[in-house]
C-alpha positions in Angstrom: 31.4 14.2 19.6 31.8 18.2 19.6 31.6 18.3 16.0 28.0 17.1 16.6 27.4 19.5 19.3 28.5 22.0 16.5 25.7 20.7 14.4 22.8 20.9 16.9 24.4 24.3 18.0 24.3 25.9 14.4 21.7 23.9 12.4 19.2 23.0 15.7 17.1 20.2 15.3 17.3 20.5 11.1 20.7 18.1 11.6 18.4 15.0 12.3 15.8 15.8 9.3 18.2 16.9 6.9 20.8 14.7 8.0 19.8 11.2 8.1 17.3 12.2 4.8 20.8 12.8 3.5 22.1 9.3 5.2 19.2 7.4 3.8 20.7 8.9 0.3 24.1 6.7 1.0 25.9 9.7 1.7 28.3 9.9 4.7 26.3 10.8 7.7 26.6 9.6 10.9 23.2 9.0 12.0 23.3 6.6 14.7 25.5 9.5 17.0 24.2 12.3 15.3 20.5 11.1 18.0 22.6 9.4 20.1 24.1 12.9 21.3 20.9 14.4 20.0 19.5 12.2 23.4 22.0 13.3 25.1 21.5 17.2 24.4 17.8 16.1 25.3 19.0 14.5 29.3 20.8 18.4 29.8 17.6 19.8 28.8 19.0 21.4 25.3 16.5 19.6 22.9 13.1 18.4 22.9 13.5 14.5 23.5 10.0 13.2 22.0 11.0 15.8 19.2 14.3 14.7 18.7 12.7 10.9 17.9 9.7 12.6 15.5 12.1 14.4 13.7 14.9 11.3 13.1 12.0 9.0 11.9 10.3 12.3 9.5 14.5 11.8 8.0 15.2 8.6 7.6 11.9 7.4 6.7 11.6 10.7 3.7 15.3 9.1 2.6 14.8 5.6 2.3 11.5 6.4 0.1 12.6 9.2 -2.5 16.3 6.2 -2.5 13.5 3.6 -3.2 11.9 5.4 -5.8 15.0 6.5 -7.3 15.5 2.6 -7.3 12.2 1.7 -8.6 12.5 4.5 -11.5 16.1 4.9 -12.3 17.4 1.1 -10.7 15.6 -1.7 -12.4 16.1 -0.1 -16.0 19.5 0.6 -15.5 19.8 -2.9 -14.4 18.5 -4.4 -17.2 20.6 -2.2 -20.2 23.9 -2.6 -18.1 23.5 -5.2 -15.1 25.2 -7.8 -17.1 28.5 -5.7 -16.7 27.9 -5.5 -12.6 27.1 -9.0 -11.7 23.5 -7.9 -11.9 22.4 -10.1 -14.8 18.8 -11.3 -15.4 19.3 -14.9 -14.0 20.2 -12.5 -10.5 17.5 -10.2 -10.6 15.4 -12.5 -10.6 16.5 -14.6 -7.7 16.6 -10.9 -5.7 13.6 -10.2 -6.7 12.4 -14.3 -4.9 14.6 -13.2 -1.5 13.1 -9.8 -1.7 9.7 -11.3 -1.9 10.1 -13.9 0.5 12.6 -11.5 3.4 11.5 -8.0 1.7 10.3 -6.1 4.5 12.0 -8.0 7.6 15.4 -6.2 5.8 13.6 -2.5 5.7 13.2 -3.6 9.4 16.0 -4.5 10.2 18.5 -3.0 8.2 17.6 0.2 9.9 20.4 -1.5 12.6 23.0 -2.4 10.4 25.4 0.2 9.5 26.4 -0.4 5.5 23.0 -1.9 4.8 20.5 0.6 5.7 22.2 2.8 2.9 21.6 0.2 0.4 18.1 -1.6 1.7 15.5 2.1 0.2 17.6 1.2 -3.4 17.3 -2.3 -3.8 13.7 -2.6 -1.9 12.6 -0.6 -5.4 14.7 -2.1 -8.0 12.8 -5.1 -6.8 9.6 -3.7 -6.7 9.0 -4.1 -3.2 5.1 -3.5 -2.6 5.7 0.2 -1.8 2.7 0.1 1.1 4.6 -2.7 2.9 7.8 -1.4 2.4 6.3 1.9 3.7 5.1 0.4 6.7 8.1 -1.5 7.3 10.3 2.1 7.0 8.1 3.4 9.5 8.2 1.1 12.1 11.9 0.2 11.7 12.4 4.3 11.7 11.3 4.3 14.5 12.7 1.8 16.6 16.0 2.9 15.2 15.6 6.8 16.2 13.5 5.6 19.4 16.9 2.7 21.1 19.6 5.6 20.1 18.0 8.7 21.1 16.8 7.0 24.3 19.9 5.2 24.5 21.6 8.5 24.5 19.5 10.3 26.9 19.4 7.7 29.7 22.8 7.2 29.9 23.8 11.0 29.2 26.4 11.7 31.9 28.2 8.7 30.5 28.3 9.3 26.8 31.8 8.7 26.1 31.4 4.7 26.7 28.2 5.0 24.5 30.1 7.2 21.4 32.6 3.9 22.4 30.1 1.4 22.4 28.5 2.3 19.1 31.5 2.8 17.4 33.4 -0.9 18.7 30.2 -3.3 19.1 26.8 -2.0 17.4 29.1 -3.0 13.8 30.0 -6.0 14.3 27.2 -6.4 15.5 25.0 -5.9 12.5 27.5 -8.0 10.4 26.9 -11.2 13.2 22.8 -11.1 12.7 23.7 -10.6 8.7 25.7 -13.5 8.8 23.7 -15.5 11.0 20.4 -14.4 8.7 21.9 -15.3 5.6 23.4 -19.1 7.1 19.9 -19.2 8.5 18.6 -18.8 4.7 20.7 -21.0 2.9 20.4 -23.5 5.5 16.8 -23.4 5.1 16.8 -23.2 1.2 19.1 -26.3 1.4 16.7 -28.4 2.6 13.8 -27.2 0.8 15.2 -28.9 -2.1 
């Protein structure tokens, strides 16, 4: 917590834009924690609540967009050439394409709340050529919901910040992985019944 507050003292609001942008390029950055601390500092009057949400949305959305463009330009040709060496042969790429065509936009929106998954979503969306307009719509919607949730968590429960950070670290990751497992089980059962 002290380190994140130090980042805000040194870089101000730029930590929200720059840090969240870098997080979506798969660089290690504690985005959820930083947004929660931004909410706590907003509660204390040191930052503006709405500016924090806006800048977090901008940083996350641009990071997702850049990773999408990298996936679209570099990813697909790379996997066409070397995919079989990485268990991503033509059959698996077609399967992934169908999966994203069917659930892609929902995956983009939900992925913001699943640590580890949100970092890959932009790349995979670009690789499978998810429609750019739909990708952008669900990216902005997902980042807005994500930023609003975490900044508000810090803002409204600002006095209890230690409990909030404990909650984020202990419960959010398992909850996200559980949601992903439920989604995958649902998908597999639905696919099995369609045969």
